[in-house]
N, C-alpha and C positions, 0 to 999 in steps of 0.2 A: 405471541413470541415467548419462547422458553429457552432455558439454558440446557443444552444437551450435555450429558455426562462426558467428561474428557476421555480421549482415547488413551491407549497405553503410553506410558512415559517414554520419551526418546532417550538417546544415550546421555550419560552423565556429562556435565560440563557445559560449555557455551555452545549452543547450537545455532544461534542467530535466528533471523526471521524465517529463513528457508529450511532450517534443520541441518544445514551444512556448516562446518567450522568456519569462523570468520577469517578474512584475509585482510591485508593492508598494514598500516602502521601499527606499532605496538599499542596496547591499551593505554589510554591517557595521552598519547602523543597528538592525535588529531584534535581532541578538545583543547589542548594547550595552544596549538597553532591557530585554531579557529578563534580562540579567545583573544590572542594578540592581534589577529587580523581585524576583529570587530573593534577593539580599542583603538587601533591605528585609524580605522575609518572615523571613529568618533572625534579623535584629535584633528584629523584632516578637515572635518566639517566645521569644528568649533574654531580652529586657528587659521583656516583658509590656506593650508599647506598641501603640497603634493603628497601622495601616499608615501613616497620614499622618504621625504623629509619628516613626515609624521612618525614613521617607524623609527628613524634615528632620534627624534625628539623623545619618543617613548623610552628608548634605551637610556638616553641621558638622564631623564627624570628618575628612572629606576635606580641608576647608579648614584645619583645625588641623594635619593631617599634610603639607600642601603638595602634595597629589596630586589627581588627578581622581576624581570619584565612581566612574567605571568601574574605575579601578585599585584603589581600596579595595574595591569590590564583588568584584573578582576575587580579592583576597586573602582576603576573608571566605568566599567560596564554596570556595576551595581549602583553607582551613583546616578547613572542615567535611568536605570530601570526602577530605582527606588526600592531595592531589595537588599536586606542585610541578613545573611545566613546565620551568623553567630551573634548572640545577644550579650554575652559576658566575656571578658578578657580571658584567654586561655591561661592556665596556671603553669604548665610545664612545656618543655620543648616538644614533647610528643603531642600534647594537646594543641600547641600552636601549629604544628605541621598538619594535624588533622583538620583544624579550623581553616587553615589556608587551602587545603584540598577541597573542603566543602564549599568555601567561598568561590573558588575557581569553577567548580562544577556547576554551582547554582548560576553563576554569571553566564557560563556557556549555554546552559539550558534556556536561560531567559532570552537568548538571542536566536534560538532555533525557530524555524518557520513552521513547524508542525509538531503535534503531540507525538507522532511516530518517531521523528528524529530526536525529540527531547527524551523519550523513553530510553532509546539506545544510549544517549549521552549520560543519563542518570545512572543506568546500570553499569556501564563501563567505567565511568569516572568516580562514582561515589558509593554504589551499592555493593559491588564485588569486593572491595576492601572490607566490608562488613560481613562478608560470607554469603551474600544473597546470590541466587542463581537466575532469577527471572523477575520481571516487572510487568504488571498489567495496569493500564489506565483506561477507565471507563468514564464516559461523560453522562451526566444525569439529564434526561430529556424531559420535556414538558409533561409527558404521560407518566412519569415516575419510573420508566425503564432506564437501565444502564446500557449505553451503547459503547462498544469497544472503540477507543480513539487512538490508542498507541500501545505497543508491547515490545518487549525485548527479551531474548533468552528463551523463546518458545518457538515451536514449529508453526508453519502456516496452517497445518491441519488443526492444531489446538486452537489457534486464533480464530479459525472459522467456526469451530464448535462453541466458542465462548464469546461470539460477537454480541450477543444480547443476554442480559440478566433481567428477568421480570421484576416488577415492583415487590418490595418487602421480603424478598428471599435472596439468599439463604439467611438464617438468623444472625450470623455475625455481620453480614452486610447491613441488615436492618438496624442492628445495634449501633454500628458506626455512623450511619446516616442520621438516625434519630437522636443519638446522644452527643454527636459531634466530637467524640473521643476515639482514639485508636483502639482497635481490638487486637490483642496479642495472643497468638496461638502457638506457644513454644513446642507443644507435643502433638501438633497436628489438628485436624478439623474436629469439631464437636459433633454431638449427635444432631442429625438433621441438617448439618452443613454439607454443601457440595460445592467445592472450590477447586480450581485448577491447581495442579502440582504434580510432582513425580510420584507421590504416594500419599495415602491419607495421613500418615504420621510425619510428613515433612512439615517443618515449621512455617508459619505464615504470619504476616502482619497486614491487617485491613485498616487503611488510613483514609478518613474522609478528607476531601479536598474542598476548601471553602474560599470564597472571594467576596469581600465586602459583606461579611456576615451571612452569606447564602451558600448552600451546597452547590458545587459545580460538578462533582463527580466523586470517583473513588479510585484509590490506588491499592493494589495488592502486590506485596513483595513476598517472594517464595524462596525458601532455602532448600537445599538438597536433602536435609534430614532434620531430626529433632535438634533444637538449638536453645541454649539458655540465653535469653535476652538480658544482657546486663544493662546497667544504668547508662553506659556510653551509647549503646545501640538505641535504647528507648528515647534518649535525648536527641541524638543526631538524626535518626530516620525521619521523624515528622518534619523537622526543619528542612531536610534535604528534599523531601518529596513535595513540600508546600508549594514550590515554584511551579509544579505541574498543574496546579489549579488555575494559574494564569494562562498556561498554555492551552488548557481545555477551553477557557473563555475566548482566547484569541483565535482558536481554531474553529470556533462555532460559525454558523451561517451569519455573514455580515448583514443580511437582509432581515434578520430576526427582529420582531417588533419590540418597542420599548416596553419594559415590564409594566403590567397593568396593576391596578390597585390591589387585586387579590395576590399578585406576585409580591408586592411590597409587604403585605401583611404576612405572607409566608416566610419572609426573611427575618421577622421579628422573633425575639426570644421570649417575649411576653404574650399572653393571650390577646387575640383580637378577632373581630368578626365584622362583616358588613351587613347592614339591613337595607331593604328596598321598600319604598312606599308605593302602594297602588294609587295612581293618580285619581281614579274614580271614587274608590271607597275610603282611601286613607289608611287601609290596613297595612301592617308591617310584616315583611317576610324575611326570614334568615337566608341570606344569599350565599355567604361563604364564611367558614371558620378556618383559622390556621391550626397547625398541629398542637401548639400549647393550649389553645382554646378548647379543642376537641378533648384533650386529655383532662383539662380542668373540669369540664362539664360531663365527664364520664361517658364518652362516646357520643356526645350530641352532634358529632359531625354527620350522623345519619339524618339529622333534622334539617340539613341544608335544603332549602326550597319549601319548607313548611312555614306556617304562620308563627309569629313570636309567641302567641298564646299556647300553641301546641308544642313548640320546641322548648320553651322556658316558662312553664305555667306559674312558677313561683315568683318570677322576676319580671314578667311581661309588663305589668303596670308601671313599674319604675322606669324600665328602659323605654317604653313608649312615651312617657311624659318627658324624659330627658331628650329623646330624639326630636320631639315636636318643639321643645324649647330651642334646641340647636338650630333647627331650620328657621325658627321665628327670629332669633336674635343674631344668627350667623357667628356665634362665638362658641368655643368649647364649653360644654356643661360638665359638671362633675358631682359625684356623690361620694362622701367619705366612706360609706360602708353599705353594701347591700347584703344582708345576711341570708344564708341558705336556710330556709325554714325546715327542710327535711333532708337529712344526710343521704337518704337513698336516692333522691332525685338530683341534688346539687351538693356533692360532697365537699367542695372547696368554697370558701368565702370569696366573693368578688370585692376586692379592695381598690380604692382610688380609681373608681370607674370614670372614664372620660367618653363623651359622645361628641363627635365632630361631624359637621355637615360635609358631604362630598358631592356637591351638586344639589340640584333641586329635589331629587328623588332617592338619594342614597345617603347613608350615614355610617360612620365607622365607630365601633365600640371597642375601647381598649381598657384593660384592667390588669391588676396583679393578683396573684394567689397568696403572696406573702407580703408582709408590711415592709415598705421601703423606709428605713429609719429617717432619711432626710425628709420625705413627704410627711411622715408621722410627726416629726419635730415641727415642721411648718404648720401643721394643723393644730398641734398643741399650743404653739406660740400664738397662733391667730386667736385662740380663746382668751388670751390674757391681754389686758388693756395696756397699751403703750409699749409693747414688746417688738423687737426687730432683730433679725439675724445678721451675722457677719461671718466671713471666713477669709483668713489670710493664708495664701499658698506661698510658703517660704521658698519652695523649689523654683517656682516660676516668677516670684516677686509680684504676684497679682493679688488683688483684694476684691471680694464680691460682697455687695450689700443688697438687701431687699429694699423695696420701695419704702417700707416703714422706717428703715434706717436713715435714708435721706431726709425724711420728715423730722426725725429726732434731731438731726444735726442742722436743720434749716438750710439744706443745700439743694440745688437744682438736680433733677434726675440725671442730667448728662454730665454732672461734675465728677471728677476723679475721686473715688472713695479713699479714705485715709486708713492705712494699716494701724492696728492697735499699737504697735511699737512706736509709731510716729505721732501718736495722739497727744504727747506731752505738751506742745505749745498751746493746745486748746483747753488744757486742764487748768483750773484756778490754782494760783500759787499755793494757797493754803491746803490744797488737796494733793499736791505733788507727791508728798510722802506716801499717802495711801495708794496712789496710782503706781508709784515705783515699787511698792511691796507686791502689788498684784502682778506687775510684769515680772518681778523676780520669781514669784511662785510659778508662773506659767512657763517662762523661758528658761530660767536657770534650774529651778527645782522640779520642773516637769510635772506639776500637779495643778488641778483646777483651783480657781480662786474667784472671789467676787469682792466688789467694793462699790461704795456710793461716792461719786465725785461730782464736782460742779464743772460743767463744760461751758466755755465761752463760745456761744454760737456766732457765726459770721454775720447773722442779721441782728446781733446785739443782744446783750443780757445773758445771764447764766441760766443753765438748766441743771437740775439735779438728776443725774443719770446713774442707774445701777448697772455695772458691767459684770457679767458672769462669763468667764472664759475657760476653755479647756484646751490642753495641748494635743496636737495630732502627732503621733510618734510612729516611725517605721524603723524597727530595729533600734540602733542606738541614736538615730538621728531625729531631731525635731523638724518635721516637715511642714507644719502649719499650726494655726491657731483658729479655733472656731468658738462661737458663743453667741450671746444675746446682749443687746442694750435695752434697758427699760427706763422710760422717762417717768421718774417718781416725783416730779416737781410738785404736782398737786397733793400727793400723799405727804410729801415733806412739809409743805406749808400747812396742811391740815393738822399734821402731828405737832408742829410748832405751836399752832393756835390752841390745840388741845392741851399741850403741856402747859402753856401759859394760863389756860383756864384752870387746870388742875392746881397750878401754883397759887392762883388766887383763892381757889376753894380751900386749900389747906390752911389759909390764914383765917378762915371763918369756920368755927366748929360745926355749926349747923349744916353748912354746905359740905363739910367733910363727911358728916354722917350720911348725907344724901348720896354722896359718891360711893360710900361703902355699901349702901343698900343696892345701888345700881350694879356694882361689881358682883354682889352676891346673886342678884337676879340673872346676870349674864352667865355666871358659873352654873346656876341651876338649869338654865336653858341648855347649856352645852352638856352637862353631866346630870342626867335625870336621877332622881332618887330610886334606888333599887327596891322592889316590892319585898314584903316579908316572906320568909321561907314557907310559911303556912299557906300562902295564897298561890303557890306555884305547883301544887298538886304533885308533890314528890320530887320536884326538881330543886337542886341547889344552884344558885347563879351568882356570878360576880362579874364586874365590869370596871374598866378604868379608861380614863381619857388623859392623854399627855399632850399639852399644847405644842405648837410648832416652835421654831427658833424665836428668840426674843423679838427680832425685828418684825415678825409677822403677827405677834400677839395671839390671835385666834384664827382658826381655820374652819374647814367645812366637814370634818369627820364627825360622825354621830353614831349612836347605838340606842337600842331600846329593848327592855324586857317588860312585858305588860300582860297581867292576867286578864282574860276575857270571859264574858258570860258563857256558861256551858262547860267550863273547865279547861278550855284551850288556853295556850300561852303564846303570845306574840314575841318572837325573837328577831331582831333586825339590826343591820349595820349598813352604813352608807358613807359616801365621800363626795361632797360637792366640789367641783373644780375651782381652784384658786384659793386665795387667802384673804384675810381682812374681814371687815364688817359685812361686805356684800356676801361673802361666802358663808359667814356665820348666820346672817339673816336668812339666806336661802336654806341652810341646813335646818334651822328652827322651823321654817315653814313646812319643809318636807316631812320632818319627823312628826310634827303635830298633825299634819294632814293624814299621815299613815295611821296614827293612833285613832283618829276619828273614823277613818275608813274601815279599820279592823273590826269595829263594833257592828258593822253590817252583817258579819258572819260569813262573808264570801271567802273563797279560797285565795291563796297567795298570788296565783297568776292574774286573777281578776283585780285584786288589790294593786298589783304592780302596774297594770294597764291604766287604772284610774290615777295612780300616783304620777304616771308619765304625763297625763293630761294636766294635772295640777302643776307640774314642773314647767310646762310650756307657758303657763300664765303667771309664773313668779316674776316679779320685776328683775330686770337684768338678764332674763333668759338664760339661767344657768344650765349646765349639764351635770349629771351626777351618776355614780355607780351606786347600786344598792342590792342588798340581799334580804328578802322578806321570807320568814319561816313561821309556820304555825305548828306547835306541838300539841298532840292529842293524847292525854294521859290514859285514856280508856284503852287504846291499843298500842300505846308507846310508839306512835308513828309521827315522824316529822315530814311535813310537806313544805316545799319552798320553791321560789322563783328567783332567778338571778338576772340583774340588769348590768352586765359587764363587770361585776364585782369579782374579787378573788374568791376561789373556792373555799368552802368550809373545811375544817380539819376535824377528823374523828379519831379519838383516842379510845381504843378497845383492847382489852387484855394486854396493856402495856405497849402496844404498837400504834404508832400514829400514821395516818394516811390522809391524803387529800381526797375529798369527795368531788371528783371532776364531773362536770356536766356542761353541755353547750351553753355559751354565753349569748344572751339576747342583747338587743340594742340598749345603749345608755338611756337613762331618763333625760328627757328634754331634747333628744336628737332627732326624733321624727314623730309626726302625728299618726295616731291610729296604730301604734306599734303593738304587736301581740307578744305575749310572754308565755313560755312553757313552764310546766310544773313538774317537779321531781319529788319522789317519795323515798324515805329512808326509815327502816325499822330500827329502833333503838333498844338496847338491852340494859338491864341493871348494871351500873358501874360505868356505862359509856359516858364520855365527855365530848361535847361538841364545842368547837371554837370558831367564832367569827371575828374578823380583824380587818384593818385597813392597811394600805401599802406602806405607810410609814414604819410599820413593824419589820418589814422584810426587804424593802427596796434599797439597793446600794448603787452608788454612782458608777462603780467600775466593774460590776458584775451583772450577769443576766438575772432576771427575776426567778428563774428556775433554781438557781443556787440558793437564793434567799429562802425559798419555800422548803428546799431540802434541809437547810439549817434549822428552820422553824420546827420541822418534824422531829429532828434529833433533839432539840431543846425541850420540846413537849415530853418526849419519852424520858428524859432525865428528870423531869418534874412530875412524873406520873403518879407518885405516891402522895403528893401533897393535895390539900383541899383546893377548891376552886379559887378562893381568895389568894392563897399562896401561889397558885399557878399563874394567875394574871400578873401578880406582882413580880414573880420570877421572870416572866416573859418580857416585861418592860425593862427589867434590870439587865437582861441578857440580849436585848433586841439587837439584830444585826443591821437594821436600817441606818443609813447615814446621810439621808437627803434633807435633813432638817424639816421634815414634814410632820404634821400633827398625826397622832395615832390613837385609834380606839381598839379595845380588845374586850370581848364579852365571851364568857364561858358558862355553859350549863352542864350539869351532871345529873344523870338519872339515878334516883335514890334506890 
């Protein structure tokens, strides 16, 4: 099947389907009469009235509402069809008249019994006032071809020539169907495009037709000449033509089968594929990939029918294991991150992978190529003890809690969640002021806030709960509140006991001295002593550690600069997730482990792999980011490996830039993780900076802006020594998340 080139254009103006001038009522008269007839029929059916009385009732309702019978008829038909053509209130009399016309035309088209009749009504009632000359409607078939279903303003010869359009051609058709957006051609067709119309320079609009998130076909609107599509046309045309998508679906074969699993996958906007298991061997085969999956896997759609090992050599072990667990336990399995080991084979990371069983022999694999903030937040919160999410939607007056939130409040899972603004009766009287201040910050001052209050649970007894809330804003309106609850009762009681112990210690000089020594040891564990300049083989180095906010005391940030046998120098930085003594303990364990491993003489990639195995055996099972680098003064070469840490910053000739490289998996996230190594040649005068996210991360801005600000700040401090550089960075740090911060700088002498 192929699309033949169109024949010579017919005479200008309205030619109708047969090429002859139309006859009958004036344009618009028949649609209005048909509209009132349909509305009369609706009223007759709903009210049990004879048609004549229903028509009189329609006129009386219109007079009482102060509108025309046609306007009221359009509203009645739209309410039955569930279609609204205009989404915002018109601003002027001209806009209101145009909106009324669009609403009437859409309502009439909704009642047509075929796409052919609907096309004529759309052209006569809505498109001609916009200057259009012709309308084409094609239905998307199961083979990917476009089959002509309706047309208006074109000759029968043209319609016969353009009855079929093969898959993926012309380019503008392919762009509209794959992107889901209208393609506007104000000056005619592009190179390679072959579309019907009076001339190649005639304006056209290619509009995809969708229903329930799935392509149903395509509409082509043609003008007689070049046309400047203003904002009015670009806004009105897709809304007006949208109703044709339902006509194509209704006009389809009623005996068509229910969409199969592959069809459902094809309707998704996120990547998805199906796997089939061989009953005899247990081997997995890639059965089907939807379009987003094929694009994410760089043309892997050609691998449909191949084994998982052949189609996805880098991921087949993880996917096979997840699929087998899904069949075994019959619940969805998930992996937070499956990294692409080689960009050439798998260019995009598979995030939030889900494997769901679909019968005994099939499984569905779903994933994202970009992080979903809500899913990422849920994962981050799941790593912290006693944390739970909440979200209040002020527009719909609904509240959503996670299962952990019900546990914090001691409420049954089927109980109604309590909005933050209505939490007052559950707050201890002594903490009402702090809670009121938090609400004032979020609701009145529209800024994030946190507070620790005592909640009186319904099962008895108070619980100390930290509330961290953020406003959700749309324009000038506060639309909701989201945040987390954290049960800090155990931490509170431990701190009270610790403070009481310290109070007793201060009364006894000997115990006070002991406490002083313990504090010094903890500081030494967090901030190691810098080696002498003579032991660094031409490098000058400086580092600083800034604790987190007072309520957290210590955190998991760390750094290290260590001379090694043979002249090499270890430079490292890392961040263990969380705060408190657990994070500090994990940090000390990892830093000391890396120090010992570095004396083996192995390269950074191997050291990072070993450090990952160490992390998996640290009590509390922490996760951490880390960057491990080895500087060789003989060739002035730096080799490093990165486990999800922020990129190093290089200051050379007064210009600062980030040394980007692919991120490998976090420490403690997966067994047997492999890490890649990067090499950077350094020059005399170069300064390299390693840091943690507390230096750049801000609550209200993306991380990219914080990194850009860091580069600018480093450039302003480029003439200072390394000690002044790190001091200046901490003084001018843009981070505002109350997180602890580590900074280490080395400079080639």
